[in-house]
C-alpha positions in Angstrom: 101.4 149.9 148.0 98.1 149.3 149.9 96.1 149.4 146.7 98.7 148.6 144.1 99.6 145.1 145.3 96.0 143.7 145.4 95.2 145.3 142.0 98.3 143.7 140.4 97.4 140.3 141.9 93.8 140.7 140.7 94.8 141.7 137.2 97.0 138.5 137.0 94.0 136.5 138.2 91.7 138.1 135.7 94.1 137.4 132.8 94.4 133.7 133.9 90.6 133.4 134.3 90.1 134.9 130.8 92.4 132.3 129.3 90.6 129.6 131.2 87.3 130.9 129.9 88.5 130.7 126.3 89.9 127.2 126.7 86.9 125.8 128.7 84.4 127.3 126.2 86.1 125.7 123.3 86.1 122.4 125.2 82.5 122.6 126.4 81.3 123.0 122.8 82.8 119.7 121.8 80.8 117.5 124.2 77.1 116.5 123.8 74.7 119.1 125.2 72.8 118.0 128.3 69.2 118.8 129.0 69.6 118.7 132.8 72.3 119.0 135.4 74.9 116.3 134.6 77.9 115.6 136.8 79.3 113.3 134.0 79.8 116.5 131.9 83.1 117.0 133.8 84.2 113.5 133.1 83.6 114.1 129.4 85.6 117.3 129.6 88.5 115.7 131.4 89.2 113.8 128.1 89.8 117.1 126.4 93.4 118.5 126.8 92.1 122.0 126.1 89.8 121.8 129.1 92.6 120.5 131.3 94.7 123.4 130.2 91.8 125.7 131.2 91.7 124.1 134.6 95.4 124.8 135.1 94.7 128.4 134.2 91.9 128.4 136.8 94.4 127.2 139.5 96.8 130.0 138.6 93.9 132.5 138.8 92.9 131.1 142.2 96.4 131.7 143.5 96.4 135.3 142.2 92.9 135.9 143.6 93.9 134.5 147.0 96.9 136.9 147.1 94.7 139.8 146.1 92.1 139.1 148.7 94.7 138.7 151.4 96.0 142.2 150.7 93.0 144.1 149.6 89.2 144.6 150.1 86.7 142.2 148.5 84.9 145.2 147.0 88.1 146.3 145.3 89.4 142.9 144.1 86.3 141.2 142.7 85.1 144.1 140.4 88.4 143.9 138.6 87.4 140.5 137.3 85.0 142.4 135.0 88.2 142.7 132.8 87.9 138.9 132.1 85.4 139.5 129.3 87.4 141.9 127.2 90.6 139.9 127.8 88.8 136.6 126.9 87.5 138.2 123.7 90.9 139.5 122.7 92.4 136.1 123.4 89.8 134.3 121.3 90.3 136.7 118.4 94.0 136.0 118.5 93.5 132.3 118.6 91.1 132.5 115.6 93.2 135.2 113.9 90.1 137.4 113.6 90.6 141.2 113.8 88.3 143.1 116.2 86.3 145.9 114.5 86.7 149.5 115.9 83.3 149.3 117.7 84.6 146.5 119.8 87.8 148.3 120.7 85.5 151.2 121.8 83.6 148.7 124.0 86.8 147.4 125.5 87.8 151.0 126.2 84.4 151.7 127.8 84.7 148.7 130.2 88.3 149.7 131.2 87.5 153.4 131.6 84.1 152.7 133.4 85.7 150.3 135.8 88.5 152.7 136.6 86.1 155.6 137.2 83.7 153.5 139.3 86.5 152.1 141.5 88.3 155.4 142.0 85.0 157.1 142.9 83.9 154.3 145.2 87.4 154.0 146.8 86.7 150.6 148.6 88.3 150.6 152.0 88.5 148.2 154.9 90.3 144.8 155.3 88.9 143.3 158.5 89.9 139.6 159.0 87.2 138.3 161.3 83.5 137.9 160.5 81.0 137.0 163.2 79.4 133.6 162.8 75.9 135.0 162.6 76.8 137.0 159.5 78.2 134.0 157.8 75.0 132.0 158.5 72.8 134.7 156.9 75.1 135.1 153.9 75.4 131.4 153.3 71.7 130.7 153.5 70.8 133.7 151.3 73.4 132.7 148.6 72.3 129.0 148.7 68.6 129.9 148.2 69.4 132.3 145.4 71.6 129.7 143.6 69.0 127.0 144.0 66.2 129.2 142.6 68.3 130.4 139.7 69.5 126.9 138.9 66.1 125.3 139.0 64.6 128.2 136.9 67.4 127.8 134.3 67.2 124.0 134.0 63.4 124.2 133.5 63.9 126.3 130.4 65.0 125.0 127.0 68.4 126.0 125.8 68.5 129.7 125.0 68.9 133.1 126.6 66.8 132.5 129.6 68.5 129.3 130.5 72.0 130.7 130.0 71.2 133.9 131.9 69.8 132.1 135.0 72.7 129.7 135.1 75.2 132.5 134.5 73.7 134.4 137.4 73.8 131.4 139.7 77.5 130.9 138.8 78.1 134.6 139.7 76.6 134.1 143.2 78.9 131.0 143.7 81.9 133.0 142.5 81.2 135.9 144.8 80.7 133.6 147.8 83.8 131.6 147.0 85.8 134.8 147.0 84.3 135.9 150.3 85.1 132.6 151.9 88.6 132.5 150.4 89.4 135.9 151.9 88.6 134.6 155.3 90.6 131.3 155.0 93.6 133.1 153.5 93.7 135.4 156.5 93.6 132.3 158.7 96.6 131.0 156.8 98.5 134.2 157.1 97.8 134.7 160.8 97.8 131.1 162.2 99.6 129.0 159.7 98.8 126.0 157.5 97.5 123.8 160.3 94.7 126.3 161.1 94.0 126.8 157.4 93.4 123.1 156.9 91.1 122.9 159.9 89.0 126.0 159.5 85.5 125.5 157.9 85.9 128.4 155.5 88.7 126.5 153.6 86.3 123.6 152.8 83.4 125.9 152.2 85.1 127.9 149.6 86.3 124.6 147.9 82.7 123.4 147.8 81.4 126.7 146.5 84.2 126.8 143.9 83.2 123.3 142.6 79.6 124.3 142.4 80.6 127.4 140.4 82.7 125.2 138.0 79.7 122.9 137.4 77.3 125.7 136.9 79.7 127.5 134.6 80.0 124.6 132.2 76.2 124.2 132.1 75.8 128.0 131.5 78.2 127.8 128.6 76.2 125.0 127.1 72.9 126.4 128.0 72.6 129.3 125.5 74.3 132.3 123.9 77.2 134.1 125.5 75.3 137.4 125.3 73.0 136.0 128.0 75.3 134.1 130.3 78.4 136.4 130.3 76.8 139.7 131.4 74.9 137.9 134.2 78.2 136.2 135.3 80.5 139.2 134.9 78.2 141.9 136.4 76.6 139.6 138.9 80.0 138.5 140.4 81.1 142.2 140.8 77.9 143.4 142.4 77.3 140.5 144.7 81.0 140.6 145.8 80.6 144.3 146.7 77.5 143.5 148.7 79.3 140.7 150.6 82.3 142.9 151.2 80.0 145.5 152.8 77.9 143.1 154.8 80.5 140.6 155.9 83.7 142.6 156.1 82.3 146.0 156.8 84.1 147.5 153.8 83.2 151.1 153.0 82.4 152.8 149.7 82.2 156.6 149.2 78.7 158.1 149.2 77.3 161.5 148.6 78.2 163.2 145.3 80.7 160.3 144.6 77.7 158.2 143.6 77.4 160.2 140.4 80.8 159.1 138.9 80.2 155.6 140.3 76.9 155.3 138.4 78.6 156.7 135.3 81.3 154.2 135.5 78.9 151.3 136.1 76.8 152.5 133.1 80.0 152.4 130.9 80.9 149.0 132.2 77.4 147.6 131.5 77.2 149.0 128.0 80.7 147.6 127.2 80.0 144.2 128.7 76.8 143.7 126.7 78.5 144.9 123.5 81.4 142.5 124.0 79.1 139.6 125.0 77.2 140.1 121.7 80.5 140.1 119.8 81.5 136.9 121.6 78.7 135.1 119.9 80.6 135.4 116.6 83.9 134.3 118.2 84.5 130.5 118.0 
């Protein structure tokens, strides 16, 4: 049950996030496109019931993610969110009543198989609950600088692949950092109760990071094609989360000859994600 429980919680969260992505994308395409970073975008979206439904799905996903992070390694839980893309595409095809061609089913199979091979080969282990303050300082500063650079680079470009890719990558960093902070605060809740949870800095930090991720996600969706933003978001979240798991929580991955199946799995996932993102361009 040490692996099964966090995997089940993570799969529930991935399903909820996929539903949220479909609903939020449909809502984001109904509001005027902004040239720069516009906080009023969320106010416009709040008037769309579809977007509100997407936010409720995000809340459900957050609950599932918190449960998964409380019971499993960050390097195990977050890569499972790669499944959001095939799930979102399947949901979108159901909503529009469009049948997916065989090539896309093959891409879905590639993502699922590649993710399974990579995770089994890597066998992420470790679930420490305390992180030294100096590690948090380095991680927070590094993530903040990367997000700022990617956001500025994206907003300086006209709508298109470069803009969407940069904003998608910035969103991925925020998602990964949010998960790392959430893992710490959830352990505080589990060990010390609700009072400590409401007073620890990690709780408010992951809330702030999550809000930044939400704002960046909406701008990434508007900024350009899905084929640019979604791979950066999906693959970036998984890879940065693994790095944060290793650096912050001292999680361990298999090395040696196990790297070969890990690389094979990653290659399958990447190929499948890019194929599905291209297909997503044709899905309303």
